C-alpha positions as CSV (number, residue, x, y, z in Angstrom):
1,M,103.4,30.1,170.6
2,G,101.7,32.9,169.1
3,V,100.2,36.5,170.3
4,N,98.4,36.4,173.3
5,L,95.2,38.0,172.4
6,K,92.9,36.6,175.0
7,P,92.5,40.0,177.2
8,L,90.6,41.4,174.0
9,T,88.4,38.1,173.4
10,E,85.0,37.0,174.9
11,P,85.1,33.3,174.3
12,H,81.5,31.6,174.2
13,E,81.7,28.6,175.7
14,R,80.0,25.5,174.1
15,T,78.9,22.0,175.2
16,W,80.0,18.9,173.1
17,N,76.7,18.7,171.8
18,D,76.6,22.3,170.3
19,L,79.4,21.4,168.1
20,R,77.8,18.2,166.8
21,H,77.6,17.8,163.5
22,S,80.4,20.0,162.5
23,S,83.9,20.2,160.7
24,V,87.3,21.6,162.1
25,A,90.4,22.2,160.6
26,I,92.8,21.4,163.3
27,D,96.3,23.2,163.6
28,A,98.2,19.9,163.8
29,H,101.9,21.1,164.9
30,N,100.1,22.7,167.8
31,A,98.2,19.9,168.7
32,L,101.2,17.1,168.5
33,H,103.0,19.8,170.5
34,Q,100.6,19.4,172.9
35,F,100.7,15.8,173.1
36,L,104.6,15.4,173.0
37,S,104.9,18.2,176.1
38,I,102.2,16.5,178.0
39,I,102.2,12.7,177.6
40,R,104.7,11.6,179.5
41,Q,106.2,9.4,182.6
42,R,106.3,10.8,186.0
43,D,110.0,11.0,185.5
44,G,109.1,13.5,182.4
45,T,110.2,10.6,179.9
46,P,107.8,10.6,177.0
47,L,106.0,7.2,175.8
48,K,108.3,5.0,174.1
49,D,107.8,1.7,172.1
50,A,110.1,-1.3,172.4
51,K,112.8,0.2,170.2
52,G,112.9,3.4,172.1
53,R,111.2,5.4,169.6
54,V,108.7,8.2,170.9
55,T,104.9,7.6,170.5
56,S,103.8,10.2,172.9
57,H,102.1,12.1,169.7
58,L,100.4,8.8,168.3
59,T,98.9,8.4,171.8
60,G,97.2,11.9,171.4
61,L,96.4,11.8,168.1
62,F,94.6,8.6,168.2
63,Y,92.7,8.9,171.3
64,R,92.1,12.7,170.6
65,T,90.7,12.3,167.2
66,A,88.5,9.2,168.2
67,N,86.8,11.3,171.1
68,L,86.1,13.7,168.2
69,I,85.1,11.5,166.1
70,E,82.6,9.9,168.2
71,R,81.2,13.3,169.6
72,D,80.3,13.7,165.6
73,I,83.4,16.2,165.1
74,H,85.0,15.5,161.8
75,P,88.5,17.0,162.3
76,V,91.0,17.7,159.2
77,Y,94.5,18.1,160.1
78,V,96.4,20.8,158.8
79,F,100.6,20.8,159.1
80,D,103.0,23.1,158.5
81,G,104.8,23.8,155.6
82,E,108.0,25.9,155.4
83,P,108.6,28.7,158.1
84,H,109.1,32.0,156.9
85,E,112.3,33.7,157.0
86,L,111.0,36.2,159.7
87,K,110.2,33.6,162.2
88,Q,114.2,31.9,162.3
89,D,115.1,34.1,165.4
90,T,112.0,32.8,166.9
91,L,112.7,29.4,166.1
92,D,116.4,29.9,167.0
93,G,115.3,31.1,170.2
94,R,112.8,27.9,170.9
95,K,115.8,25.8,170.3
96,A,117.8,27.2,172.7
97,R,115.1,27.2,175.4
98,K,114.5,23.4,174.9
99,E,117.9,22.6,175.1
100,Q,118.4,24.3,178.6
101,A,115.3,22.2,179.6
102,K,117.0,19.5,178.5
103,R,120.0,20.3,180.8
104,D,117.5,21.0,183.7
105,W,115.5,18.0,183.3
106,Q,118.7,15.8,183.9
107,A,119.7,17.5,186.9
108,A,116.2,16.9,188.6
109,R,116.1,13.2,187.2
110,E,119.6,13.3,189.4
111,R,118.3,14.5,192.6
112,G,115.3,13.0,192.7
113,D,113.0,15.7,191.9
114,L,110.4,14.2,189.9
115,E,107.9,17.2,190.3
116,E,110.9,19.7,188.7
117,A,112.0,17.0,186.5
118,K,108.3,16.2,184.6
119,K,107.8,20.3,184.3
120,K,111.3,21.0,182.6
121,A,110.9,17.4,180.4
122,Q,107.6,19.0,179.1
123,Q,109.7,22.3,178.0
124,T,111.6,19.8,175.5
125,S,109.3,18.4,173.1
126,T,110.5,18.5,169.6
127,L,108.3,17.8,166.3
128,T,110.7,16.4,164.3
129,W,109.5,15.4,160.4
130,D,110.0,11.5,161.4
131,R,107.1,12.2,163.7
132,V,104.7,14.0,161.4
133,E,104.9,11.3,158.8
134,E,104.4,8.9,161.6
135,A,101.3,11.3,162.7
136,Q,100.0,11.1,159.1
137,Q,100.4,7.5,158.3
138,L,98.2,6.9,161.7
139,L,95.7,9.5,159.9
140,E,95.7,7.6,156.6
141,A,94.4,4.3,158.5
142,L,92.2,6.2,160.3
143,G,90.2,7.8,157.1
144,I,91.1,11.3,158.7
145,P,92.1,13.7,155.9
146,Y,95.0,16.0,156.1
147,L,97.0,18.1,154.1
148,E,100.4,20.2,154.2
149,A,100.3,23.8,154.2
150,P,102.7,26.0,151.7
151,G,103.6,28.3,155.0
152,E,101.9,28.0,158.2
153,G,99.6,25.6,158.8
154,E,97.0,27.9,161.2
155,A,97.2,30.4,158.2
156,Q,95.9,27.3,156.0
157,A,93.5,25.9,158.4
158,S,92.1,29.3,158.8
159,H,91.7,30.2,154.8
160,M,89.8,26.7,154.8
161,C,87.4,28.1,157.5
162,S,87.3,31.2,155.6
163,R,85.9,29.6,152.2
164,G,83.2,27.5,154.3
165,D,84.8,24.1,153.9
166,V,85.1,23.8,157.7
167,G,83.0,25.5,160.3
168,Y,85.9,26.1,162.6
169,T,89.7,26.6,162.5
170,G,91.0,24.5,165.8
171,S,94.4,25.7,167.6
172,Q,94.9,27.1,171.2
173,D,96.6,30.0,169.0
174,F,94.9,33.2,168.8
175,D,97.1,33.6,165.7
176,C,94.3,32.3,163.7
177,L,92.2,35.4,164.0
178,L,95.4,37.6,162.9
179,F,95.3,34.6,160.0
180,G,91.4,35.5,159.5
181,A,89.4,32.6,161.0
182,P,85.9,33.6,161.2
183,Q,85.6,31.1,163.6
184,L,88.2,29.7,166.3
185,L,88.0,26.5,168.0
186,R,89.7,26.0,171.4
187,N,90.0,23.7,174.1
188,L,89.1,20.5,172.1
189,T,91.1,18.3,174.9
190,I,87.9,15.7,175.9
191,S,89.2,15.4,179.2
192,G,87.9,19.0,180.2
193,R,91.1,19.8,181.8
194,R,93.9,21.6,180.2
195,K,97.7,22.3,182.0
196,L,98.7,25.4,182.5
197,P,102.2,26.4,180.8
198,G,105.3,25.7,182.9
199,K,103.4,24.3,185.8
200,Q,101.9,21.0,187.1
201,K,98.7,22.4,187.4
202,W,95.4,21.5,185.7
203,V,91.9,23.7,185.2
204,Q,88.9,22.8,184.0
205,I,88.0,24.0,180.5
206,S,85.0,23.6,178.3
207,P,85.3,24.0,174.3
208,E,85.0,27.7,173.4
209,T,84.7,29.7,170.1
210,I,85.8,33.4,169.5
211,T,84.3,34.8,166.6
212,L,86.5,37.5,164.4
213,K,83.3,39.5,163.5
214,E,82.3,39.9,166.9
215,L,85.8,40.9,168.3
216,L,86.4,43.7,165.8
217,E,83.0,45.1,166.0
218,A,83.4,44.8,169.8
219,H,86.3,47.2,170.0
220,G,85.9,49.0,166.7
221,I,89.0,48.1,164.8
222,T,89.7,46.2,161.4
223,R,91.6,43.3,161.1
224,E,94.7,44.7,159.7
225,Q,94.5,47.2,162.7
226,L,94.4,43.5,165.3
227,V,97.3,42.6,163.0
228,D,99.2,46.0,164.0
229,I,98.5,45.6,167.6
230,A,99.8,41.9,167.7
231,I,102.7,43.5,165.8
232,L,103.5,45.9,168.7
233,M,103.2,43.5,171.5
234,G,105.4,40.9,169.4
235,T,104.7,37.9,166.9
236,D,106.9,34.7,165.9
237,F,108.1,37.2,163.3
238,N,109.3,40.0,165.2
239,D,110.1,41.1,168.7
240,G,107.7,43.6,170.4
241,I,107.5,47.0,172.0
242,K,108.6,47.0,175.3
243,G,105.5,47.9,177.7
244,I,103.0,47.3,175.3
245,G,100.2,44.8,176.1
246,P,97.1,44.1,174.4
247,K,95.3,46.6,175.9
248,T,97.8,49.6,175.5
249,G,98.3,48.3,171.6
250,L,94.4,48.7,171.1
251,K,94.8,52.0,172.7
252,L,97.2,53.1,170.4
253,V,96.1,51.6,167.4
254,K,92.5,53.1,167.8
255,K,93.7,56.7,168.6
256,H,96.3,56.8,165.9
257,G,95.0,54.2,163.4
258,D,98.2,52.5,162.6
259,I,101.9,51.8,163.6
260,E,103.1,54.5,161.4
261,S,100.9,57.4,162.8
262,I,101.7,56.2,166.7
263,E,103.4,59.5,168.0
264,R,106.2,57.9,169.6
265,D,109.6,56.3,168.9
266,I,108.5,53.0,167.4
267,S,110.4,51.0,165.3
268,I,109.5,48.0,163.6
269,D,111.8,46.1,161.0
270,H,110.1,44.3,157.8
271,L,107.1,46.2,159.3
272,D,105.0,45.6,155.7
273,D,106.6,42.0,155.7
274,I,105.3,40.9,158.9
275,R,101.9,42.4,157.9
276,S,101.5,40.3,154.7
277,I,102.4,37.3,156.6
278,F,99.4,37.6,158.5
279,L,97.3,39.3,155.9
280,E,98.5,37.8,152.6
281,P,99.6,34.4,154.0
282,R,101.0,31.6,151.6
283,I,98.0,29.5,151.3
284,T,96.3,27.0,148.3
285,D,93.2,26.2,147.1
286,D,94.5,23.0,145.8
287,Y,92.9,20.5,148.6
288,H,90.4,18.0,148.9
289,V,88.7,17.3,151.8
290,K,87.1,13.7,152.5
291,W,86.5,11.5,155.0
292,Q,87.5,7.8,154.7
293,P,86.2,4.6,156.9
294,A,88.8,3.7,159.4
295,D,91.1,0.8,158.1
296,E,90.9,-1.1,161.3
297,D,93.2,-3.3,160.3
298,A,95.9,-1.5,159.2
299,T,95.4,0.9,162.2
300,R,96.4,-2.4,164.1
301,A,99.3,-3.2,162.4
302,Y,100.6,0.4,163.0
303,L,100.0,1.1,166.6
304,C,99.9,-2.4,168.3
305,G,102.4,-4.5,165.6
306,E,104.8,-1.4,164.8
307,H,104.6,0.2,167.8
308,Q,103.6,-2.4,170.4
309,F,100.4,-0.3,171.5
310,S,97.7,-2.1,173.8
311,Q,95.3,-4.3,170.9
312,K,92.7,-4.6,173.7
313,R,92.8,-0.5,174.0
314,V,93.1,-0.1,170.2
315,D,90.0,-2.2,170.0
316,S,88.1,-0.7,172.3
317,T,89.0,2.9,170.8
318,L,88.2,1.8,167.2
319,E,84.9,0.8,167.9
320,K,84.2,5.0,168.2
321,F,84.8,5.0,164.1
322,Q,82.1,2.3,163.6
323,G,79.6,4.9,163.8
324,F,81.1,7.2,161.9
325,A,81.8,5.0,158.9
326,E,78.1,3.9,159.0
327,S,77.1,7.4,158.2
328,L,79.6,7.4,155.4
329,N,78.3,4.6,153.8
330,Q,74.6,5.9,153.8
331,K,75.3,9.5,152.5
332,N,78.4,11.2,151.4
333,L,77.9,14.0,153.6
334,F,81.1,15.3,154.3
335,D,82.5,14.8,150.9
336,F,83.6,18.5,149.6
């Protein structure tokens, strides 16, 4: 889930009006995992269609995208490519935790503890390749651009922002800052609420932006040093050093300059490789971002015909795309 750099950041709270006319490269896997985790029935069962196929990810993607479009915010979704080999331990650990959560979920359901069941169920969400393809099929029908990254989706989304092809990188993960995102946009949920991890508790939130340059200048560090702080804390590619959090990491790196110069017994395998993952990530410049009017018939056929969504709700939501379609017909503002 990324490195918790929150104690080092000073986010700027934004209104939806502040974000009008902007574009954002969204970490697609981050968003879809949220939908699969949160959009569930009372006992934790995900939403499903008549054939038993999970549709929580499609529900979240459709309605969130529509709400962003209605607010004149133009998303492009960036999907993960092949994970780096150093991420395998993290992936294996996540798989084991999900399997345990499934057993705990079933036990809670059997004893009738619906609150515990839903909490455990939310820890079991899995984004399969089938679900990725289903999400992409929906985006095509909606006229929303997407691309598959060579490596980490958040690295590609951050690169697109650094090139100026989009105004923001959209993700809950602070790792985007390590990948060099000039502007990180968090809390894209339109509901104004966010579920606290591992709890059946929601907090009120607003969109917020974090500027990488401001963060570095505020602490007097470089991006390379920020990456070293994260490595000391532990990333998806390495275990951290016990007892080192963001503030201790910052203190050590500011005092010594880099990990190698710290005067204590710190050993991190593949240190240069991990640095390269963040500082020289696998990215591509071979992409074309272009928004199109939604194909309403194709969207209805896919959501209502294929997955039994309510046509009344789908039709009502598709109205949010109509103003966007009109603006595209008037002038090609967003053809990068």
